[in-house]
VOKOLFI-250077 format. One record per residue (C-alpha): residue number from 1; residue in three letters; z negated, y, x negated. Coordinates in steps of 0.02 Angstrom, whole numbers, plus 50000, padded with zeros to 5 digits. Example, Ala and Ser with C-alpha at 12.3 -4.5 7.8 and 13.67 -1.06 7.14 Angstrom:
num:residuo:c3:c2:c1
1:ala:49610:49775:49385 .
2:ser:49643:49947:49316 .
REM end
This chain:
num:residuo:c3:c2:c1
1:unk:49070:50544:47337 .
2:unk:49210:50453:47428 .
3:unk:49188:50383:47602 .
4:unk:49248:50211:47546 .
5:unk:49266:50156:47366 .
6:unk:49351:49994:47314 .
7:unk:49331:49957:47129 .
8:unk:49415:49818:47030 .
9:unk:49416:49702:47181 .
10:unk:49487:49526:47168 .
11:unk:49504:49388:47295 .
12:unk:49564:49208:47280 .
13:unk:49594:49071:47407 .
14:unk:49601:48885:47377 .
15:unk:49716:48774:47479 .
16:unk:49702:48594:47427 .
17:unk:49726:48581:47239 .
18:unk:49805:48754:47224 .
19:unk:49724:48923:47203 .
20:unk:49808:49080:47266 .
21:unk:49772:49255:47203 .
22:unk:49769:49375:47350 .
23:unk:49702:49528:47258 .
24:unk:49686:49564:47073 .
25:unk:49593:49715:47003 .
26:unk:49624:49830:47151 .
27:unk:49540:50001:47147 .
28:unk:49557:50131:47284 .
29:unk:49456:50272:47361 .
30:unk:49472:50342:47537 .
31:unk:49403:50510:47591 .
32:unk:49343:50572:47760 .
33:unk:49483:50620:47878 .
34:unk:49615:50547:47762 .
35:unk:49757:50432:47812 .
36:unk:49797:50304:47677 .
37:unk:49936:50175:47693 .
38:unk:49967:50016:47592 .
39:unk:50148:49961:47590 .
40:unk:50179:49778:47551 .
41:unk:50278:49626:47603 .
42:unk:50205:49471:47685 .
43:unk:50082:49381:47569 .
44:unk:50068:49535:47458 .
45:unk:49881:49541:47489 .
46:unk:49881:49690:47607 .
47:unk:49794:49602:47752 .
48:unk:49660:49536:47635 .
49:unk:49633:49710:47563 .
50:unk:49610:49786:47736 .
51:unk:49490:49650:47793 .
52:unk:49386:49678:47636 .
53:unk:49388:49866:47666 .
54:unk:49328:49837:47845 .
55:unk:49187:49724:47786 .
56:unk:49260:49570:47871 .
57:unk:49279:49477:47706 .
58:unk:49190:49490:47540 .
59:unk:49283:49499:47375 .
60:unk:49259:49370:47238 .
61:unk:49242:49509:47111 .
62:unk:49224:49697:47107 .
63:unk:49129:49812:47225 .
64:unk:49158:49895:47392 .
65:unk:49048:50045:47432 .
66:unk:49030:50151:47588 .
67:unk:48958:50324:47559 .
68:unk:48894:50264:47390 .
69:unk:48806:50107:47455 .
70:unk:48865:49927:47439 .
71:unk:48958:49884:47599 .
72:unk:48893:49706:47596 .
73:unk:48713:49769:47608 .
74:unk:48744:49915:47726 .
75:unk:48665:49908:47898 .
76:unk:48750:49968:48057 .
77:unk:48911:50008:47966 .
78:unk:49033:49864:47997 .
79:unk:49091:49870:48177 .
80:unk:49010:50039:48205 .
81:unk:49054:50165:48070 .
82:unk:49198:50059:48003 .
83:unk:49299:49975:48139 .
84:unk:49449:49858:48133 .
85:unk:49594:49868:48255 .
86:unk:49605:49688:48315 .
87:unk:49760:49652:48419 .
88:unk:49694:49483:48477 .
89:unk:49596:49466:48639 .
90:unk:49467:49331:48678 .
91:unk:49445:49276:48860 .
92:unk:49258:49279:48826 .
93:unk:49265:49470:48824 .
94:unk:49324:49487:49003 .
95:unk:49480:49485:49109 .
96:unk:49533:49667:49106 .
97:unk:49581:49779:48962 .
98:unk:49438:49896:49009 .
99:unk:49315:49751:48987 .
100:unk:49382:49713:48813 .
101:unk:49362:49893:48757 .
102:unk:49186:49907:48829 .
103:unk:49122:49739:48763 .
104:unk:49083:49798:48586 .
105:unk:48984:49944:48656 .
106:unk:48884:49830:48771 .
107:unk:48845:49717:48622 .
108:unk:48775:49870:48533 .
109:unk:48657:49907:48676 .
110:unk:48757:50045:48761 .
111:unk:48718:50047:48949 .
112:unk:48858:49976:49055 .
113:unk:48900:50138:49145 .
114:unk:48910:50235:48982 .
115:unk:49010:50096:48899 .
116:unk:49136:50099:49041 .
117:unk:49155:50289:49032 .
118:unk:49180:50285:48844 .
119:unk:49306:50143:48862 .
120:unk:49403:50243:48991 .
121:unk:49398:50394:48875 .
122:unk:49470:50306:48723 .
123:unk:49603:50220:48828 .
124:unk:49655:50392:48889 .
125:unk:49648:50458:48710 .
126:unk:49770:50323:48654 .
127:unk:49885:50351:48805 .
128:unk:49854:50183:48889 .
129:unk:49734:50234:49028 .
130:unk:49852:50153:49153 .
131:unk:49824:49985:49066 .
132:unk:49636:49982:49101 .
133:unk:49651:49862:49248 .
134:unk:49781:49749:49168 .
135:unk:49751:49582:49085 .
136:unk:49785:49579:48896 .
137:unk:49931:49457:48914 .
138:unk:50018:49583:49026 .
139:unk:50027:49713:48887 .
140:unk:50186:49742:48789 .
141:unk:50182:49757:48599 .
142:unk:50153:49945:48590 .
143:unk:50021:49941:48726 .
144:unk:49930:49802:48633 .
145:unk:49920:49907:48476 .
146:unk:49863:50061:48571 .
147:unk:49727:49961:48658 .
148:unk:49674:49890:48489 .
149:unk:49658:50068:48424 .
150:unk:49560:50118:48579 .
151:unk:49441:49972:48555 .
152:unk:49415:50023:48374 .
153:unk:49382:50205:48424 .
154:unk:49255:50161:48558 .
155:unk:49104:50156:48440 .
156:unk:49154:50329:48372 .
157:unk:49183:50268:48193 .
158:unk:49199:50365:48032 .
159:unk:49341:50253:47974 .
160:unk:49471:50151:48067 .
161:unk:49561:50005:47983 .
162:unk:49717:49929:48059 .
163:unk:49838:49801:47989 .
164:unk:50024:49822:48021 .
165:unk:50015:49921:48184 .
166:unk:50204:49938:48203 .
167:unk:50256:49757:48179 .
168:unk:50356:49694:48328 .
169:unk:50360:49868:48405 .
170:unk:50520:49965:48438 .
171:unk:50567:50113:48330 .
172:unk:50527:50248:48459 .
173:unk:50363:50165:48506 .
174:unk:50318:50144:48322 .
175:unk:50341:50329:48294 .
176:unk:50220:50366:48435 .
177:unk:50090:50249:48361 .
178:unk:50107:50329:48190 .
179:unk:50084:50502:48267 .
180:unk:49930:50438:48358 .
181:unk:49853:50374:48196 .
182:unk:49893:50538:48109 .
183:unk:49808:50636:48248 .
184:unk:49653:50525:48233 .
185:unk:49642:50566:48048 .
186:unk:49666:50751:48088 .
187:unk:49511:50738:48199 .
188:unk:49409:50681:48048 .
189:unk:49415:50491:48061 .
190:unk:49482:50409:47902 .
191:unk:49627:50292:47939 .
192:unk:49670:50147:47823 .
193:unk:49823:50048:47875 .
194:unk:49954:49930:47805 .
195:unk:50140:49912:47840 .
196:unk:50290:49815:47778 .
197:unk:50409:49957:47825 .
198:unk:50429:50110:47714 .
199:unk:50448:50221:47867 .
200:unk:50269:50176:47909 .
201:unk:50203:50289:47770 .
202:unk:50270:50442:47860 .
203:unk:50133:50568:47890 .
204:unk:50008:50483:47774 .
205:unk:49905:50584:47651 .
206:unk:49929:50448:47520 .
207:unk:50023:50284:47514 .
208:unk:50022:50141:47389 .
209:unk:50132:49991:47354 .
210:unk:50046:49822:47344 .
211:unk:50137:49678:47260 .
212:unk:50067:49508:47212 .
213:unk:49892:49571:47244 .
214:unk:49906:49724:47133 .
215:unk:49922:49907:47180 .
216:unk:50079:49969:47094 .
217:unk:50107:50153:47125 .
218:unk:50109:50296:47248 .
219:unk:50254:50290:47367 .
220:unk:50337:50418:47480 .
221:unk:50420:50398:47647 .
222:unk:50610:50390:47633 .
223:unk:50705:50536:47704 .
224:unk:50844:50503:47826 .
225:unk:51021:50545:47776 .
226:unk:51084:50708:47849 .
227:unk:51249:50684:47939 .
228:unk:51348:50845:47970 .
229:unk:51409:50867:48148 .
230:unk:51589:50915:48176 .
231:unk:51616:51062:48295 .
232:unk:51672:51010:48467 .
233:unk:51855:51049:48491 .
234:unk:51932:51057:48662 .
235:unk:52093:50964:48693 .
236:unk:52250:51064:48730 .
237:unk:52252:51113:48911 .
238:unk:52067:51078:48937 .
239:unk:51963:51208:49024 .
240:unk:51779:51248:48995 .
241:unk:51656:51280:49134 .
REM end
């Protein structure tokens, strides 16, 4: 039995007189400790698919099951065993980054001291412990994503869902975020993410292309071109050492 099973899911939105198809007949299964990536352009339906997988939206058709039970009817799953990496921060959740990470735990009845220690632990795990005392608007793009991942890890989930974690983040910083997500999957937490960049599928166990609301095919990360290096030649009269 798969950890999460999405079967023949469809989703439509109406804006004024027009109806838009976000997802059409999407089926996908995710296993424990697996990293799965959906590659798609803007308005391909990838964000809708991830929100449905996280239990934040319900599909118009099809079924979403977690450990064999309907996600819509499951108790203590959404926000606890399946968490979503939000990169937005509400002032209602506190002034400091540490407060934002601990808030969800406090809402679940975790004592304040324990919530603070767990928040500090996941911030350290995601390499942003030094951001604990900062305000969210002081974070750069990569720090924001890492804090979002920390906040999603705080409840000790079985599955982490995050939409486009490398958008607006530099290449070197993106690589670090992708390695972090891979390491989380290696520790047994399923990771389901989306990206609009083919390099974002690097390290994933499986990756799929989503176009016009339909899963198209498995994709693989592109390999960089290998450029041969010419041997260094010293100029006439030059001395080594």
